[in-house]
N, C-alpha and C positions, 0 to 999 in steps of 0.2 A: 458502142456495144454491137457485136456482130450478131448474125441470125441465130447461131448456136447458143450464145450467151443469153439472148433474149428468150429463147425457148426454155432454158434452164430457169431464168428468173420468173417466167410465167408459170412454170410448173411449181416452183417454190411458193409463189403467191397462192396458187390453187390449193396447195397442201398445207398452208399455214395453220397454226394453232387457232382454234376458235375461242380466243381469250377476250372477254369483255372488259374494256378499259374501266378502271376504277379511279376516277379523277380525284376523289376525296383522299384515297390512299396515296395517290401520286403527289398530292399537295404535301402530305406528311413526309413522303420520301424526299421531296425538295428540301424541306426543313432539315431532315436528317443528314442529307449530303452536305448542306451548308454548314451544319454543326461540325461535321467531320473535317471539312476543309477550312475551318476557321483559322488555323495556324499555318496554312499553306499560302505562301506569298503569291502563288499563281492560281489561287482557288476561286477565280471568277466564273462567269457563266459558261465560257468555252470549256473549261476543264470540268465543271459540274455536269455539263451535258454528257461528256465522255464517261464520267463516273456512273451516271445514271444508266447509260447504254450498256457499259460493261457489266454492271451489276445485274440488270434485267436479263441479259443474254447468258451470263454465267449461270444464273439461277435456272434458266431453261435447260442448260447442259446438265446441271446437277439433278434437277427434279422433274423436268418436262414442263414446267410452268414458269411464266414470267412473274415478276413481283406485283406489278400493277396492270399489265396488259395495255398500257398506253403505247401508241404506235410511234416508232422512230423513223424519220425520213433521212435520206441522203442529202446532205448539203456540202458545199465546197470545203468547209473546215471540219467535216466529219458528221456523224449522226447527231440528230437533235430531236427531242420529243415534240410531237405535234401538240398544239394548244398550250405550249409552255408559257408564253407571255400572258395568255388569258388566266391560267391557273395561278401563276405568280402574282398577277395583279389582284386576284381575289385575296391572296394571303396578305398583300400589302394593304388593300382597302380594309381588311378586317383587323389590321393592327398586329398581325402575327409575324410580320417581317418588314424589313426596310431594304431598299435597293440603294447601294452605295457605289459611287463611281470613284475609281482609284487609278493612279498612274503607276504602271509597272513596266520597266524597261522601255520607257518612252511611249507606251501604248495605254489607252484607257481600257480598263476592264470593269465590268459590272458585277458586284458581289452581293449576294443575298445575305442579309444579317437577320437571323431569327430573333424575335423579341419574346418568344416562349419556346420551351423544349418541344421537340417532335414527339408525337405519341408513339413511342417505341413499342407499346403493347400491341399495336396493330400488326406488327411484323413477327414472323416466325423466326426461329433460331437460324434456319438456313438462309432466310432473306437478309437478316442482319449480318451474317457472315459474308454473303455475296457483296453487300455494300462495303463492308470493311476491307475485303480483299481488293475491290476495285479502287478504293481510296489509296490503299497501300501500293497498288500497282503504279499509280500515277503520282504519288506523293513526291514533291520536289521537282517534278518535270515541268517544263514550260508548257504553255498552251500549244505551241507549235509541235513539241514532242508528243503531246497527248493526241493532237489531231493526226499526226503522221502514224501513230500506233493504230488509231481507229481505222485509217485507210487500208491497213493490212487485213482487216476483218473480211472474211469471204462474203458476208451479206452486203457490206458496203460496196464491194467490187462488182456484185452481180445485179445491181439495179442502177437506173439512171438517176441523175440529180433531181431531187424533188419527190422521188418515189419512196414508198414505205419499204423498209427493210424487213423481210419476213422473219418472224421469230424462229422458225424451223432452221433458218440458215445458221443458227448457233451450233447445230449438230454437224455442220460441214467441217472436215479437216482443214486446217490452215494451209497445208501444203498442197491441197487439191480442191480448189474452189468448185470445179466441175464435178458434181456428184455422180457416182457410179449408178447403174440401174438398181443395184441392191439398196444403195443409200436413198435413192428417190422413192423406192417402194416403202422403205421404212418411214421416210418423211410423210408420205401420203397416209400411211397407217396411223401415225401420230395425229395428224390433222383430223382423220376420221374419228379417232378415239375421243378427242376433245370435243368435236362437234356432237358426238353421241352423249358425252357427259353433260354438255350444256343443255341438250334436249331433256335429259332425265331430271336435271335440276329445276327445270321450269314447272 
């Protein structure tokens, strides 16, 4: 990442939405995505991570808010939620899901099998639609396909590996990862609006 790109990434981090992670809701989102991917032969953890990412960031584009606020970081195979393994383990320890290892195209994939339905009542209509759209976007595609698609996301391109992908990057045009001054002003405005809303809610 050159100096110009680093400056953009730092600005995006500064202007990011002040969304507080809701890990309980994220656990239900994990179960929901696992349900939706149950009939997808490539519906293991790698693809589930991409569905989660696309759903959360699409919801930001649609409404200005993520679904759960859980942070996603850049990894070699694409975006992945932070604390995923911890939250998934809680579901497994509680008996709400099982982790099954499968062989697909010669590779081992880990698939989450819910043992109870996700609590869909926790999600709004726009959130459920964002999840369904993300599932449909990647349905039938291999994990490699899903990873390559996620690598085209502006947010993934603008941070270094291991860093969080700012939610406001969802508002960047795909053909112009470098935001214009007008776009940066709007991104900062959104971040300030959410920070103000968060203070009023306290």
